[in-house]
N, C-alpha and C positions, 0 to 999 in steps of 0.2 A: 727331155725330158718330163714323161705327164706327171706331174707335180701333185696333182688333185687325187690322183688313184695309187698315190705311192707314199708308203710312211714314211717322214724323215727322219735321218739322224739311223737307221736300219740300212742292212744290207739286203737280207731275207723279207718279201715283202708278205709272208707267211707263214703259219705253223701247219708242218706235213706232219700226216699221221706218222707215227711211232712203228714200224713195221714187225717191232719183237714184241707188240703187243694185239691184242684181239678189238674190233670197233666194240665190242659189249666189256671187256676189261675194266672193270672200277681200279683204280690207284688208292689204298688208303693206308699203306704204312707210313710210319708217322716222319721218316723223311719227305715223301711225295705230299705228303700232306701240310706240314712247314711250308712247301714251297708254295701251298696256292696262297695261305691263309691271308696274303695283302688285297685279294680280290681285284689283280690286278687284270685291266681290261686288254684285250690282243692288240690294241692301238697308242696302250700308254707305252714310253719310252722307260719307264724303270729298271733298274739292272739288282739283283739282288744276288748277293753275296753267299755261299751256302759252307759249313764247315763238311769236311768229309775224313775220312781217318782209312787210309788204305794201310797196309802189312808193309807193303815195298813201296818203293817211288820210283828203282832203275828199272827199265824195261830192255829187254832184248830184244834186238830186232832181227827178225828175220828175213825181210825182203831183200833180196840180194841187189837190188837197184837204188838204195835210197841215198848211198855213200856215209852210213853209219852201222855202227854194231850196237849201240847201247843210248839209250835216251829219256828222258826224266821230265816232265810236265809239274811243276807246283802249282798249276789251273787246270782244269779242263771246261768247255767254251769260252768263247774270246771276246768280249767286248765290241775288239776292231769292228767284227760286223763283216768283210772281207763275202763277197756272193760268193766266190767259187770256191771259198777254201775244203779242202777234203778231211780238214777235221771234224765238219759238221757231222759225219756220218757217227763219230765215237760217241755221239751224247745221247745218244738212242738207245745206249748202253745201260746209260744212268737211267734210263725212263723218262726223256723228254726227248721233244722234237728237234730234228737236224736243223729246225727254220727259226723264226723267233726266240723258242727257249736257247738256244746256242748262245746269243746273244744277251740275252736277258737271264741266266740261271747260270753265273758261276760257281764252280765246286772251289773251293779253296783248302788246299793240303797243309794245313800249320804245321804237321811234324817230318815236312818232307827233308828239312836242317837233320833231324837226329834221325831218320832213315835212311840218307846218305849218309851220314857219318859212321851209321855201324854195319855200312857194306863196303864201308873204303877201311874199316879197320879188323875186318876177315882177315886169317890169314891165307884162305883160298882164292881172294879176289888177287887177279893181276890187271894191271893199269891198262885200262882202252877209255879212249877219250868218250866221256861221257856227254852228249847234245841235252841243250836244255831248249824247248823249244820244238822235241820231234814232233808233237802234234801243234799243242797251240802256245802261242809268244806267250814267253816269261816276264815279258815289260806290258803285256798291256796293260791298262787304268786299273787294274786292281792290285797291281805291285805297287804303286804310290803308296799306296795304304798300311800291304800286308808285309812288305820289305821281303817276302821267303826266298825271289830270286838273289836278294846280296848275302843274307843269312847263309844259301846255299855255296855261294861263290868263295867266301870265308871259311867254309869247309872245306872246298877246294884247295884254297890256296894253303888251308893248314895242313891237309895231306900230301902237297905237294902232285897235283893229279891233275893228269888236262881235262880241258873242258871245254866246247864247242857251243856256239849262242848263236841264234837264229830268231831275228826279231824285225821288225818294223820298228820301231818305236824311239824317240831319244831322249826316254828314258834312261838307258843304259849308260849316259855319260854320268849321270848321279856315281855310278860303282866306279867311275875311273880312276880311283885309287887302289882299289884291289885289281883290275883290271892289269894294270899296270906291271904290280908287283908281281902277280901272274905271266905276264908277256917277258918279265927279263929272266925268266927259264923256260920259258917256250911252253906254257902251259896254258894259253888259251888262243883262240880263233875264231872272230866274227862274222857271221852271215847275216847282213843289212838286204833286206824285202824293198826292194824298187821297181815299182810296176805300170810306171808310166809318168812324166816329165809333166803332162798338162794337168792343172788341179782340178779341171772341169771333169777328166775320166777320172784321177785318184777318188776323189768327192761321191762320185759313183757305183765306183768297184768297193772301194775301201772306205765307207762313211767314218769311222771312230778312230783314224789314223792321223798319225800329222802330216805334214804337208812335203813333197816331196823336196823343197827344198830346204827343209830343217833335216832329212835324213843325207841331203849329199853333204850337210854341214857336218854331222854325227860323224859319214863316214871318213869326212878330212881330217876330223880332230884326233878320231881313235888313231886314225894313218900316224899324225903327225906324233902321236905318243906312244908309238912305235907297237900296237898294237893293230896286228895282221888283220886285213879285212876282205874277206869274199862278197862279191853284191851277186844275190837273188836277182835275175830275170824272169820272175814266176810272179805267178802264170803266164803266157805267152799265148794270148785269145785274137785268134785271126781277125782281122776287122775292126778291134778297138784296141789296141795295144802291139800288131805285129809290124808295123811300118814306123813304131819306135829305137828298135834294136838297135840300130847303131849310133844314133843319139843319145840313148840311154848310157851304151856302152863306154862313150867317147867323154860324157858326164862322171860317171863315178869313174872312170882310169883319170880324168884329172884331176879329182875330189882326195885320190891314192888309194882306192882297190887295187888287189893284186893280182884278182880275178873277177871272172866273168860264172854265174851257172845259167841253166834255164832250164824249164819245163815247157811242153803243151798242157794247156788247159784239158782234165780230163772232170767229165761228172758223172761220179760213181753215185748207188744206190740213190736215194733222194735228192743229191745236189743237185742232178739234171731237170727234177721238179723244179725246184726252186730258183736256180739259173733261167729257166723257162718262162716261170713268172714272173720273175723280176726285168728280165730283157725286154719282153713285151709291155711292162708297163713304163720302163726306164729311156729304151731306145726301141720305139716300133717302129719306126720308118726303116732300122735296118734288123729287125728280129731274128725274123726266117734267114737272112742271108748268113748271117755271125753263126745261128744253131747247123744251118746248111756245111758250112766252111769246119766246124766241129763233127761234127760226122764224118766228114770227108778225112781227116786225120785219124780217124778209128776204126774206119773198118764201117760207116756207115750205121754208127753207133754213137753216143751222149756217155755208155760207160762200156769203160774199157781198164781191165783189169791185168792184162798180160803182162808179165815180166819181163825189160829188154824192150818191151813197145809202148808200154804206156805211159812212160815220161816223154821220148821224142815221136810219138806219133809215126804214120806211115802216109804212105800216097805223095802227089805232087805237090801239096799245102804245106806240108808238113816236111818235106823236103825245102822248101823254099825258105822255111823255119830258121832250120839245121843248120842250111848252106850261109842264109845273113848270120846267125851268131859263131860258124865256124870264121868266115870273114873277119867280125868284131874283133875276135879274139887277136888275127893274126896282125890287124890293123892298130890296135890300141893297147894288147897286154904284150907284143912281143917283152921277151926279157924279164918279165916278169910270173910268180908263180909263188902258193902259198907252202910253206915249209910244214912238214910231219910234226904233228904236236910230241912235245918231250915223255916218255910213259915211265923211264931209269929212274928220274927223281923218287916219283912215289915208293918204288920198291926199297932202294937206298934208306927213306925214310922211317918205312916198316922195319928192317934192318936196322936201324939206328935206335931206333924206341925199345927195342927186342934186349940190345945190350945195356939197356938202363935195368932190366930186371935179371 
């Protein structure tokens, strides 16, 4: 890694231009003005927590290949700083860059528990698993201070509603009491993200995340407490972690995971520019090789949006990766599987509440 030219403690090394604003556009509204009052320089590692007040918190997912129908995100932006993160592009909708701004300008939705409860109380709402962190990690560092995720889990428990969680942070163990209560009625499933076993790789890919060792310990603790865990081996990046698929699968299976899932890295929108800049600074000796192999998985481009193809890729390199994952499942997860979460209790709960009136 070329440390002299890189920003320590961050994934993105640059702030890329927001494609939704013209270069001459001057941002003057109160919200964006507040974001820049501290006079933070581009290379400072400060993080700002900024409150926002959306009218709804649960999003209907229309993409047919992501494995969820509804998601919610207590936070926008993510301090974990994973350089490959597809969620970076969404930060542009808020007037920020998908680069360093994504890691340093974290939007806090304090009304999320209230908005969630209002939805679950609606007569028209039919229980379907709502996934926390469909975009950004609900257990990122901000959660330690704001506890929005914990408050939302309390709402899910109160209304006997199924919830999925995607995270790479051991902070989830803080809420073990609620998770155990949800798990008794098959109302929760956890997806732990693990991208690499060696710390050297983890640190440069995901600079502000917990160690892989701690994540494996978290998988074990959750599993021992009856909370089902799927591990996301994602993304798989050719010539960076693609050789780790079998060792990672073995490690997470031994820790108690019931299944694994994977995606092949895709660098849509401005993420391609961020990743290209990052890899030339952190892995200059193999930058062009990695970029070429990613393009090989996506029809000669870093930017892949086709449903059904974007997650798994195509071509020989993608086939090799997908075949190894298939082998890993047969070898380490025979007889294991994640069960579908319970949607019936929520409807029974609402019927019971109506009888009180």
